[in-house]
C-alpha positions as CSV (number, residue, x, y, z in Angstrom):
1,M,138.0,119.5,126.3
2,D,136.3,119.3,129.7
3,F,132.9,120.6,128.9
4,G,131.9,120.6,132.6
5,K,134.7,123.1,133.4
6,L,133.8,125.3,130.4
7,A,130.2,125.4,131.7
8,K,131.5,126.9,135.0
9,I,133.2,129.9,133.4
10,K,131.4,133.0,134.6
11,D,134.1,135.7,134.3
12,P,135.2,137.0,130.9
13,K,138.9,137.0,132.0
14,D,138.7,133.3,132.7
15,G,137.1,132.7,129.3
16,I,139.8,134.8,127.5
17,E,142.6,132.9,129.4
18,K,141.0,129.6,128.3
19,L,140.6,130.8,124.7
20,F,144.2,132.0,124.3
21,S,145.5,128.8,125.9
22,I,144.0,127.0,122.9
23,K,144.5,129.5,120.1
24,S,147.3,132.1,119.7
25,P,146.1,135.6,120.2
26,T,146.5,137.0,116.7
27,P,145.7,140.8,116.0
28,K,142.6,139.7,114.2
29,L,141.3,137.6,117.1
30,Q,142.1,140.4,119.6
31,H,140.3,142.9,117.5
32,A,137.2,140.6,117.3
33,L,137.3,140.2,121.1
34,E,137.5,143.9,121.6
35,I,134.5,144.6,119.3
36,A,132.4,141.8,120.9
37,T,133.3,143.1,124.4
38,K,132.5,146.7,123.5
39,Y,129.1,146.0,121.8
40,H,127.9,143.4,124.4
41,E,128.8,145.7,127.3
42,G,125.9,146.0,129.7
43,Q,124.2,142.8,128.4
44,Y,123.8,139.9,130.8
45,R,122.7,136.3,130.4
46,K,119.7,134.8,132.3
47,S,122.2,133.3,134.8
48,G,123.6,136.8,135.6
49,E,127.1,136.7,134.1
50,P,128.1,139.2,131.4
51,Y,126.8,138.2,128.0
52,I,130.3,138.3,126.5
53,V,131.1,135.1,128.4
54,H,128.9,133.1,125.9
55,P,130.7,134.1,122.6
56,I,134.1,133.7,124.3
57,C,133.2,130.1,125.4
58,V,131.8,129.4,121.9
59,A,135.1,130.6,120.5
60,C,136.9,128.2,122.9
61,I,134.9,125.2,121.6
62,V,135.5,126.3,118.0
63,A,139.2,126.7,118.6
64,N,139.4,123.4,120.4
65,Y,138.0,121.7,117.2
66,G,140.6,123.2,115.0
67,G,138.7,126.3,113.8
68,D,140.8,128.8,111.8
69,D,140.9,132.5,112.6
70,S,137.8,133.3,110.6
71,M,135.8,130.7,112.4
72,V,136.9,131.8,115.9
73,C,136.2,135.5,114.9
74,A,132.8,134.5,113.7
75,A,132.2,132.7,117.0
76,L,133.1,135.9,118.9
77,L,130.9,138.1,116.7
78,H,128.0,135.7,116.0
79,D,125.5,137.6,118.3
80,V,126.8,141.1,117.7
81,V,125.0,141.8,114.4
82,E,121.7,140.6,115.7
83,D,121.7,141.9,119.2
84,T,123.5,145.2,118.8
85,D,123.8,148.0,116.2
86,Y,127.1,146.6,114.8
87,S,126.2,145.8,111.1
88,I,127.3,143.0,108.9
89,E,128.8,145.6,106.6
90,S,131.1,146.7,109.5
91,V,132.1,143.0,110.1
92,E,133.1,142.8,106.4
93,K,135.0,146.1,106.5
94,N,136.9,145.2,109.6
95,F,137.4,141.4,109.3
96,G,136.9,140.6,105.6
97,K,134.2,138.8,103.6
98,D,135.1,135.3,104.9
99,V,134.2,136.3,108.5
100,A,131.2,138.4,107.4
101,N,129.7,135.4,105.4
102,L,130.1,133.1,108.4
103,V,128.5,135.6,110.8
104,D,125.6,136.2,108.4
105,A,125.0,132.4,108.2
106,L,125.1,132.2,112.0
107,T,122.6,135.0,112.7
108,K,119.7,133.6,114.6
109,I,116.2,133.8,113.1
110,S,114.3,136.0,115.6
111,E,111.2,136.7,113.6
112,V,109.2,134.5,111.3
113,R,107.6,136.4,108.4
114,K,103.9,136.0,108.1
115,E,104.1,134.6,104.5
116,E,106.3,131.8,105.9
117,L,103.6,130.7,108.4
118,Q,100.9,129.8,105.9
119,T,100.9,126.3,107.2
120,K,99.0,123.9,109.5
121,A,102.2,123.1,111.5
122,S,102.8,124.7,114.9
123,E,104.8,127.9,115.1
124,K,107.4,126.2,117.3
125,I,108.0,123.6,114.5
126,I,108.1,126.3,111.9
127,I,110.7,128.4,113.7
128,T,112.9,125.3,114.3
129,A,112.5,124.3,110.7
130,L,113.4,127.7,109.4
131,T,116.5,127.8,111.5
132,F,117.3,124.3,110.2
133,R,116.9,125.3,106.6
134,K,118.9,128.5,107.0
135,M,121.8,126.5,108.6
136,L,121.8,123.8,105.9
137,V,121.5,126.2,102.9
138,A,124.2,128.4,104.3
139,A,126.4,125.4,105.0
140,V,126.2,124.3,101.3
141,K,128.4,127.3,100.6
142,D,130.6,126.9,103.7
143,P,130.4,123.8,106.0
144,R,132.5,125.6,108.6
145,A,129.3,127.5,109.6
146,L,127.8,124.2,111.0
147,V,130.8,123.7,113.3
148,V,130.4,127.2,114.8
149,K,126.6,126.7,115.0
150,I,126.8,123.4,116.9
151,S,129.5,124.9,119.2
152,D,127.1,127.8,119.9
153,R,124.3,125.3,120.7
154,L,126.7,123.2,122.9
155,H,127.5,126.1,125.2
156,N,123.8,127.0,125.4
157,M,123.1,123.4,126.5
158,L,126.0,123.5,129.0
159,T,124.3,126.6,130.7
160,L,120.6,125.7,130.2
161,D,119.9,125.6,134.0
162,A,119.2,129.3,134.1
163,L,116.2,129.1,131.8
164,P,112.6,128.2,132.7
165,E,111.6,124.6,132.4
166,A,109.4,125.1,129.3
167,K,112.3,126.8,127.5
168,Q,114.7,124.1,128.6
169,K,112.4,121.4,127.1
170,S,111.9,123.4,123.8
171,I,115.6,124.0,123.3
172,S,116.5,120.4,124.2
173,E,113.9,119.0,121.8
174,E,115.4,121.1,119.0
175,T,118.9,120.0,120.0
176,L,118.0,116.3,119.7
177,V,116.3,116.6,116.4
178,V,118.5,119.2,114.7
179,Y,121.8,119.9,116.2
180,A,122.9,116.5,117.4
181,P,122.1,114.9,114.0
182,I,124.2,117.6,112.3
183,A,127.1,116.9,114.7
184,H,126.7,113.2,113.8
185,R,126.9,114.0,110.1
186,L,130.0,116.0,110.6
187,G,131.5,113.1,112.4
188,I,132.1,115.0,115.7
189,S,131.0,112.4,118.1
190,S,132.3,114.2,121.2
191,I,129.9,117.1,120.6
192,K,127.1,114.8,119.4
193,N,127.3,112.7,122.6
194,E,127.3,115.8,124.8
195,L,124.3,117.4,123.0
196,E,122.4,114.1,123.2
197,D,123.0,113.5,126.9
198,R,122.3,117.1,127.9
199,G,119.1,117.2,125.8
200,F,118.0,113.9,127.2
201,Y,118.6,115.2,130.8
202,Y,116.2,118.1,130.3
203,L,113.6,116.5,128.0
204,F,113.1,113.2,129.8
205,P,114.2,113.9,133.4
206,Q,112.6,110.8,134.9
207,E,114.0,108.4,132.4
208,Y,117.4,110.1,132.7
209,Q,117.4,109.7,136.5
210,K,116.3,106.1,136.2
211,I,119.3,105.2,133.9
212,K,121.7,107.3,136.0
213,K,120.6,105.6,139.2
214,F,121.1,102.2,137.6
215,L,124.6,103.1,136.3
216,E,125.6,104.6,139.7
217,Q,124.3,101.4,141.6
218,N,126.3,99.2,139.2
219,N,129.3,101.4,138.9
220,Q,131.6,99.2,141.0
221,P,130.7,95.9,139.3
222,F,130.8,97.5,135.9
223,S,134.3,99.0,136.6
224,L,135.6,95.7,137.9
225,R,134.3,93.8,134.9
226,L,135.8,96.3,132.5
227,H,139.1,96.4,134.3
228,Q,139.4,92.6,134.3
229,F,138.4,92.3,130.7
230,T,140.8,95.1,129.7
231,E,143.7,93.3,131.4
232,K,142.7,90.1,129.7
233,I,142.7,91.8,126.3
234,Q,146.1,93.4,127.0
235,S,147.6,90.1,128.1
236,L,146.2,88.5,125.0
237,L,147.7,91.1,122.6
238,L,151.1,91.0,124.4
239,K,151.2,87.2,124.1
240,N,150.6,87.5,120.4
241,G,153.4,89.7,119.4
242,F,152.1,93.2,120.2
243,I,154.5,95.5,122.1
244,E,153.3,97.7,125.0
245,G,153.1,101.3,123.7
246,D,152.1,100.2,120.2
247,F,148.5,100.0,121.2
248,K,146.0,101.6,123.6
249,I,143.0,100.1,125.3
250,E,140.1,102.2,126.5
251,N,136.8,101.1,128.1
252,R,133.4,102.7,128.7
253,V,129.9,102.1,129.8
254,K,127.2,103.0,127.3
255,R,126.0,106.6,127.5
256,P,122.5,107.4,129.1
257,Y,120.9,108.6,125.8
258,S,122.3,105.7,123.9
259,I,120.9,103.3,126.5
260,Y,117.5,105.0,126.3
261,L,117.4,104.8,122.5
262,K,118.2,101.1,122.7
263,M,115.5,100.5,125.3
264,Q,113.0,102.2,123.0
265,R,114.1,100.4,119.8
266,K,114.2,96.9,121.4
267,G,111.3,97.4,123.9
268,V,113.5,96.2,126.7
269,D,114.4,97.3,130.2
270,I,117.9,98.6,131.0
271,D,119.1,95.4,132.6
272,E,118.2,93.5,129.4
273,I,120.6,95.5,127.2
274,L,123.5,93.2,126.4
275,D,126.2,95.6,125.2
276,L,126.4,98.1,128.1
277,L,130.1,97.5,128.4
278,A,132.6,98.2,125.6
279,V,136.3,98.1,125.1
280,R,138.1,100.1,122.4
281,I,141.5,98.9,121.0
282,I,143.5,101.6,119.2
283,V,146.5,100.5,117.0
284,S,148.9,102.1,114.6
285,D,147.7,101.0,111.2
286,V,144.8,99.2,109.3
287,L,146.6,95.8,109.1
288,Q,147.1,95.8,112.8
289,C,143.3,96.3,113.2
290,Y,142.6,93.1,111.3
291,R,145.4,91.3,113.2
292,V,143.7,92.3,116.5
293,L,140.3,91.1,115.1
294,G,141.8,87.7,114.3
295,I,143.2,87.4,117.8
296,I,140.0,88.4,119.4
297,H,137.8,86.0,117.3
298,S,140.2,83.1,117.9
299,Y,140.0,83.5,121.7
300,F,136.4,84.6,122.2
301,K,133.2,83.5,120.6
302,P,131.9,86.3,118.4
303,I,128.2,87.1,117.8
304,M,128.5,87.4,114.0
305,S,125.1,89.1,113.5
306,R,126.6,92.0,115.4
307,F,129.9,92.2,113.5
308,K,130.4,95.4,111.4
309,D,133.4,96.4,109.5
310,Y,133.3,100.2,109.1
311,I,137.0,100.3,108.0
312,A,136.3,98.4,104.7
313,L,132.9,100.1,104.4
314,P,133.1,103.5,106.2
315,K,130.0,105.5,107.3
316,E,129.2,108.6,105.3
317,N,130.4,110.8,108.1
318,G,133.9,109.3,107.8
319,Y,133.5,106.9,110.8
320,Q,135.9,104.0,110.5
321,T,136.1,101.3,113.2
322,I,135.6,97.5,113.4
323,H,132.8,96.6,115.7
324,T,132.5,93.1,117.1
325,T,130.5,91.7,120.0
326,I,131.8,88.6,121.9
327,F,131.0,86.4,124.9
328,N,133.4,86.5,127.8
329,E,132.5,84.2,130.7
330,S,128.8,84.4,129.9
331,L,129.0,88.2,129.7
332,V,128.6,90.1,126.4
333,H,131.2,92.9,125.5
334,E,131.4,95.1,122.5
335,I,134.9,95.6,121.1
336,Q,135.8,98.4,118.8
337,I,139.1,98.3,116.9
338,R,140.5,101.4,115.1
339,T,143.8,103.2,114.3
340,F,144.9,106.4,116.1
341,D,144.0,108.5,113.1
342,M,140.5,106.9,113.0
343,H,140.2,107.6,116.7
344,I,140.9,111.3,116.3
345,S,138.6,111.5,113.3
346,A,135.8,109.8,115.3
347,Q,136.1,112.4,118.1
348,F,136.6,115.5,116.0
349,G,135.0,114.5,112.6
350,V,135.5,117.2,109.9
351,A,137.5,119.2,112.4
352,A,140.2,116.5,112.7
353,H,141.3,117.4,109.2
354,W,141.8,121.0,110.1
355,K,143.4,120.5,113.6
356,Y,145.4,117.3,113.3
357,K,145.7,116.9,109.5
358,S,144.3,113.4,110.2
359,G,145.0,110.7,107.6
360,A,141.6,109.1,108.2
361,L,138.7,109.6,105.9
362,P,137.0,113.0,106.0
363,P,133.2,113.1,106.3
364,N,131.3,112.9,103.0
365,M,129.7,116.4,102.7
366,D,127.6,115.4,99.6
367,W,124.5,115.3,101.8
368,L,124.5,119.1,101.9
369,N,124.2,119.2,98.1
370,N,121.5,116.5,98.0
371,F,118.6,118.6,99.2
372,E,116.4,118.3,96.1
373,Y,113.5,119.3,98.2
374,Q,114.3,122.9,99.2
375,N,111.2,124.2,97.3
376,N,108.8,122.1,99.4
377,S,106.8,123.5,102.3
378,I,108.9,124.2,105.3
379,E,107.4,121.2,107.2
380,E,108.1,118.8,104.4
381,F,111.7,120.1,104.1
382,Y,112.1,119.6,107.9
383,E,110.8,116.1,107.9
384,L,112.8,115.0,104.8
385,A,116.0,116.6,106.0
386,K,115.7,115.1,109.5
387,N,115.0,111.7,107.9
388,D,118.3,112.0,105.8
389,L,120.4,113.4,108.6
390,Y,120.2,110.8,111.4
391,Q,119.6,107.3,110.4
392,E,121.5,104.1,110.8
393,D,123.2,103.3,107.6
394,I,123.7,100.3,105.4
395,V,126.1,99.9,102.5
396,V,125.1,98.1,99.4
397,F,126.9,97.4,96.1
398,S,126.3,97.9,92.5
399,P,127.3,94.9,90.2
400,A,130.5,97.0,89.4
401,G,131.4,97.1,93.1
402,D,130.5,100.8,93.6
403,T,129.2,101.4,97.2
404,Y,126.0,103.3,98.1
405,T,125.1,104.3,101.6
406,L,121.4,104.0,102.4
407,P,119.3,104.2,105.6
408,V,118.3,101.0,107.4
409,G,115.0,99.8,105.9
410,A,115.8,101.2,102.4
411,V,114.3,99.2,99.5
412,A,115.6,98.4,96.0
413,L,113.8,101.5,94.6
414,D,115.8,103.7,97.0
415,F,119.0,102.2,95.6
416,A,117.7,103.0,92.0
417,Y,117.2,106.7,92.9
418,A,120.5,106.8,94.7
419,I,122.2,105.9,91.4
420,H,120.2,108.6,89.5
421,S,116.8,110.1,89.5
422,Q,116.2,108.8,85.9
423,V,117.1,105.3,86.9
424,G,114.6,105.4,89.7
425,D,111.9,106.8,87.4
426,A,112.5,104.1,84.8
427,A,113.1,101.2,87.3
428,F,111.2,98.1,86.1
429,K,112.6,95.3,88.2
430,A,115.5,94.5,90.5
431,Y,118.0,91.7,91.2
432,V,119.4,91.4,94.7
433,N,122.4,89.1,95.0
434,N,121.6,87.7,91.5
435,Q,118.0,86.7,92.6
436,K,115.0,88.4,91.1
437,A,113.4,90.7,93.6
438,S,110.7,93.3,94.1
439,L,111.6,97.0,93.8
440,L,110.2,97.1,97.4
441,Q,112.5,94.5,98.8
442,V,114.2,95.7,101.9
443,L,118.0,95.7,101.5
444,K,120.7,94.5,103.9
445,S,124.2,95.7,104.3
446,G,126.4,94.0,101.8
447,D,123.7,93.2,99.2
448,I,124.6,93.5,95.5
449,V,121.8,95.2,93.7
450,R,121.1,95.5,90.0
451,I,118.3,97.6,88.6
452,I,116.6,96.9,85.2
453,T,115.1,99.9,83.6
454,S,112.4,100.2,80.9
455,K,110.9,103.1,79.0
456,T,107.5,101.6,79.7
457,A,107.9,101.4,83.5
458,L,104.7,102.5,85.2
459,P,104.7,105.4,87.7
460,K,105.3,104.3,91.3
461,Y,103.8,107.2,93.3
462,A,101.7,104.8,95.4
463,W,105.0,103.6,96.9
464,I,105.9,106.9,98.5
465,D,105.4,105.4,102.1
466,E,107.5,102.4,101.3
467,V,110.8,104.2,100.3
468,K,113.1,105.6,103.0
469,T,115.3,108.2,101.3
470,S,114.2,111.8,100.7
471,R,115.4,111.6,97.1
472,A,113.0,108.8,96.4
473,K,110.2,110.3,98.3
474,S,110.6,113.7,96.6
475,R,110.7,112.1,93.1
476,L,107.6,109.9,93.8
477,K,105.8,112.9,95.1
478,T,106.7,114.9,91.9
479,Q,105.5,111.9,89.8
480,R,102.3,111.9,91.7
481,Q,101.7,115.6,91.3
482,N,102.5,115.4,87.6
483,R,100.1,112.5,87.1
484,I,97.3,114.3,89.0
485,R,97.9,117.5,87.0
486,D,97.6,115.5,83.8
487,I,94.4,113.7,85.0
488,E,92.9,117.0,86.2
489,K,93.6,118.8,82.9
490,K,92.1,116.0,80.8
491,S,89.1,115.7,83.2
492,A,88.5,119.5,83.1
493,I,88.3,119.3,79.3
494,N,86.0,116.3,79.4
495,I,83.7,118.0,81.9
496,L,83.6,121.4,80.1
497,A,83.1,119.7,76.7
498,G,80.1,117.7,78.2
499,I,78.5,121.0,79.5
500,F,78.6,122.5,76.0
501,N,77.8,119.2,74.2
502,K,81.2,119.1,72.3
503,R,83.7,116.3,71.7
504,P,86.6,116.7,74.1
505,R,89.4,116.6,71.5
506,T,87.7,119.1,69.2
507,F,86.8,121.3,72.2
508,E,90.4,121.4,73.4
509,R,91.6,122.7,70.0
510,F,88.7,125.2,70.0
511,L,89.8,126.5,73.5
512,S,93.4,126.9,72.3
513,I,92.4,128.8,69.2
514,K,90.3,131.2,71.3
515,G,93.3,131.9,73.6
516,I,92.2,129.9,76.6
517,A,95.3,128.2,78.0
518,T,94.4,124.5,78.4
519,Q,97.6,123.8,80.5
520,G,96.0,125.8,83.3
521,L,92.6,124.1,83.1
522,W,93.5,121.7,85.9
523,K,92.5,124.5,88.3
524,V,88.9,123.8,87.2
525,M,89.0,120.6,89.3
526,R,90.4,122.5,92.4
527,D,88.4,125.7,92.5
528,K,84.6,125.9,92.1
529,N,84.8,129.7,91.4
530,F,87.4,129.1,88.6
531,F,85.1,126.3,87.3
532,Y,82.1,128.8,87.0
533,E,84.3,131.6,85.7
534,T,85.7,129.3,82.9
535,I,82.1,128.2,82.0
536,F,81.1,131.9,81.8
537,T,84.1,132.8,79.6
538,I,83.5,129.9,77.2
539,K,79.8,130.7,77.0
540,Q,80.6,134.4,76.1
541,I,83.0,133.3,73.4
542,L,80.5,130.8,71.9
543,M,77.6,133.4,72.1
544,K,79.7,135.9,70.2
545,N,80.3,133.6,67.3
546,S,76.8,131.8,67.2
547,G,73.5,132.4,65.5
548,F,70.2,133.3,67.2
549,F,69.1,129.7,67.9
550,A,72.5,128.6,69.0
551,R,72.6,131.5,71.5
552,L,69.2,130.5,72.8
553,R,70.5,127.0,73.4
554,L,73.6,128.4,75.2
555,N,71.4,130.6,77.4
556,I,69.6,127.7,78.8
557,I,72.8,125.9,79.8
558,K,72.9,126.0,83.6
559,V,75.1,124.1,86.0
560,K,73.1,122.7,88.9
561,S,74.5,121.5,92.3
562,L,73.0,118.2,93.2
563,R,73.3,116.6,96.7
564,L,73.9,112.8,96.3
565,E,74.3,111.1,99.7
566,R,77.9,112.0,100.6
567,F,78.7,114.0,97.5
568,I,77.7,117.2,95.6
569,A,77.7,117.0,91.8
570,Y,77.9,120.1,89.7
571,T,76.5,119.3,86.3
572,T,74.0,120.2,83.5
573,K,73.0,116.5,83.3
574,N,70.2,114.6,85.0
575,V,71.8,112.6,87.8
576,Q,69.9,110.3,90.1
577,E,72.6,108.8,92.3
578,A,76.3,108.5,93.1
579,I,77.8,105.0,93.1
580,Y,81.2,103.3,93.5
581,D,82.8,101.0,91.0
582,C,84.5,97.9,92.3
583,C,88.0,99.2,91.4
584,C,89.0,101.7,94.1
585,H,86.2,102.8,96.5
586,P,87.7,106.1,97.7
587,K,87.6,107.1,101.4
588,Y,86.2,110.3,102.7
589,G,88.6,113.2,102.0
590,D,90.4,111.4,99.1
591,E,90.7,113.3,95.8
592,I,87.8,112.2,93.6
593,L,86.4,112.5,90.1
594,G,83.0,111.4,88.7
595,V,82.2,109.5,85.5
596,Y,78.6,109.9,84.1
597,V,77.0,106.6,83.3
598,N,73.2,106.1,82.8
599,Q,72.1,109.0,85.0
600,S,74.5,108.0,87.7
601,V,77.8,109.5,88.8
602,V,80.4,106.7,89.3
603,V,82.9,108.1,91.9
604,H,86.6,107.2,91.5
605,H,89.8,108.1,93.3
606,R,91.8,110.5,91.0
607,L,94.6,108.0,90.8
608,C,92.4,105.0,89.9
609,E,93.7,103.3,86.7
610,K,90.2,102.5,85.5
611,L,89.3,106.2,85.8
612,Y,92.3,107.0,83.7
613,E,91.1,104.6,81.0
614,E,87.7,106.3,81.1
615,I,89.3,109.8,80.8
616,T,91.4,108.6,77.8
617,K,88.3,107.2,76.2
618,E,86.7,110.7,76.6
619,S,83.8,109.3,78.7
620,P,81.3,112.0,79.9
621,M,82.4,113.3,83.3
622,V,80.9,115.4,86.2
623,F,82.5,117.8,88.7
624,V,82.0,116.1,92.1
625,E,83.2,116.8,95.6
626,W,82.7,115.5,99.1
627,I,80.0,117.0,101.3
628,Q,82.1,118.7,104.0
629,D,79.9,117.6,106.9
630,A,79.8,114.0,105.8
631,L,80.0,111.4,108.6
632,P,83.4,109.7,109.1
633,S,83.5,106.1,108.0
634,F,85.1,103.1,109.6
635,K,85.9,99.5,108.7
636,V,85.5,96.6,111.1
637,V,86.2,92.9,110.5
638,A,84.8,90.4,113.0
639,A,85.2,86.6,113.3
640,L,81.7,85.3,113.7
641,E,80.5,81.8,114.4
642,D,79.6,80.0,111.2
643,K,76.0,79.4,112.1
644,K,72.6,80.6,111.0
645,G,71.7,84.2,112.1
646,S,75.2,85.3,113.3
647,I,75.7,87.8,110.5
648,V,72.1,89.2,111.0
649,R,72.7,89.7,114.7
650,F,76.1,91.4,113.9
651,L,74.5,93.8,111.5
652,H,71.6,94.5,113.9
653,T,74.2,95.8,116.4
654,F,75.1,98.5,113.9
655,S,71.5,99.6,113.1
656,E,70.5,99.8,116.8
657,N,73.5,102.0,117.5
658,H,72.7,104.5,114.7
659,C,75.4,103.4,112.3
660,N,74.9,103.8,108.5
661,I,76.2,100.7,106.8
662,I,77.7,101.5,103.4
663,G,79.7,98.3,102.6
664,L,79.5,94.6,103.5
665,N,81.7,91.7,102.6
666,Y,81.8,88.2,104.1
667,M,81.9,85.5,101.5
668,A,85.6,86.2,100.7
669,Y,86.5,85.5,104.4
670,K,84.7,82.3,105.0
671,N,86.6,79.3,106.5
672,Q,85.8,76.0,108.2
673,F,85.0,77.3,111.7
674,S,84.0,81.0,111.3
675,V,82.9,83.7,109.0
676,N,85.0,86.9,108.9
677,C,82.5,89.6,108.2
678,E,83.7,93.0,107.0
679,V,81.5,96.0,107.5
680,I,82.1,99.6,106.4
681,F,79.9,102.1,108.2
682,E,79.4,105.7,109.0
683,I,78.8,107.2,112.4
684,D,79.0,110.5,114.3
685,K,82.5,111.1,115.7
686,K,81.1,111.4,119.2
687,E,79.7,107.8,119.0
688,V,82.8,106.1,117.7
689,K,84.3,105.0,121.1
690,N,80.9,103.7,122.2
691,I,80.3,101.5,119.1
692,K,83.9,100.2,119.3
693,D,83.5,99.2,122.9
694,I,80.2,97.5,122.2
695,L,81.7,95.5,119.3
696,L,84.8,94.5,121.3
697,N,82.7,93.3,124.2
698,Q,80.3,91.3,122.1
699,Y,82.4,89.9,119.2
700,K,85.9,88.8,118.3
701,I,87.1,91.8,116.4
702,V,90.0,91.2,114.0
703,E,90.3,94.8,112.7
704,F,88.8,98.2,113.5
705,K,90.1,101.3,111.7
706,S,89.1,104.7,110.3
707,M,88.6,104.9,106.6
708,Q,90.1,108.3,106.6
709,D,93.5,106.7,106.6
710,A,95.8,107.6,103.7
711,Y,94.8,106.1,100.4
712,K,96.6,102.8,100.0
713,N,95.3,101.4,96.7
714,E,96.6,103.9,94.2
715,G,97.5,102.7,90.8
716,A,101.2,102.0,90.3
């Protein structure tokens, strides 16, 4: 389909003529067209043409991609329910449940309910994410909805000129992060490519024009090179037994958005990209593909690091093609080899199996059922789903030869979770290509991976930033939440038992007997009001069942709030100071707990393994939290001359610039020529840039970073 011509349709009659040239005008389609025309009457698009042109053009795209009558009817009616008084019940009555379900799935989200906006993310992201979730959840029941939806977005992108610049950018951004990836997953490369290039044009106009200008300036030499190379390939195939007509050769220059992405990934300029030119050879069957490959590799030098066989190991979206990159007279060309069926499938994806009954592989739609994270916050859902939808894939093997598709950068633990969530949870060690490997080893396409499980495997929640798949991230997050809940519950019992001078284990049984649900006591560590309410409730129960002197003792129990440098401790104990142990040293804002030792509160990160040992031993504990206005802290490592006085001068720089030094380490970094001195300090946010500039000007700084970074040393 010529999308450029479709974009120029402004008259409904032209649109109807185009539609019925693609799809036979059945009574059902004609009725849908009549309803859409009637209810959109008097409505106009921003560009001025009658609104009905839009649904007709969307129906043309859907029909072109093999949509059945229900899909084309849904395309015609997709805005009627939202924008007019024609109800979804009327759609079902007149066109059946199939069309009604599709129209319902396609209805745009025009309002965001207040309860869905209880989030720190921007409203723009939330609206996009809600649209995204609605589409994907609806598509689990009926993937056809996605084809209609991306066709709707494609026509919007074809006619985006009429909108203000801000709206153009907003819609283009959403197109690149939501709609193009879905088209990619459905295997419909022709729609994906158009969405990407149109989105790129509006979102990055300067970069687009730079690439376009380069391609236009080099159009003639590129065309000449491609023509000469195509003739060379054709001659080569004919000499080696192929008959003219049994194969087809196409050539192309890389698309603007694809060029831009490669420039960003590689950090190169456009003239440094090697595979701008590509030739595609299309043959009748799979054996001929490998025969062509043999001829190409025997005549040209291949770059083997760039060889990919997606016929033997197809992509999850059904894409099958052999990719090889070769040298031809000091120029680099990419060559793609596929069958005619594979070619149709690559262009039309899932639609190829409706329209052409293609014998190629259909896209794997299991990804729609793999959303184990639908109960997360909308931002988390959005980020995880985006991560799953549009990544370059690798294929790895189990020892039995089963294939698993994972994103580039996936580690052995991702593979374990791809097998089964229980395998990931119990993963103990890994073997990659029969060599013992870490569970965090990055995998390559073709690796054979074996996972050893153990019932005693430690939780791995600290690795959440190392894994790539949403399944692994979701499971590690759940692991972490469960671990924290367990720690918080046990800590709450320890703290409450200490306040009332009881043994924790005995005290827990007492609370259960008195009807206080211990499972919910973790809230004590999250909510000071609940903490005080729980103390009051327990006190009342104890008072009711105690004698006179016991009640006197209970009456004098009072929780004090004590300010200890950067912390506030809530306790009945006498506390003189807050200190850190050497095990974890939490950063400002981390989740913390306090252990009471010799009139001091030892502050630990909640996931510290040493803390867990203290909790298990029923050590006395204190409710502790950060002071909200505490100064931010930073770490700096400087390479100082190994001579007398250098460290003193370095530290004096901090003191004269109003920094509060809270940590110092230099012995561990000493070498023959210099001393690497590490200082952790606090300073007002407004002064950070100033002290950083001073340090960079006066010393050789190895590292300077905020200590508010995500906690990296959790127990695993």
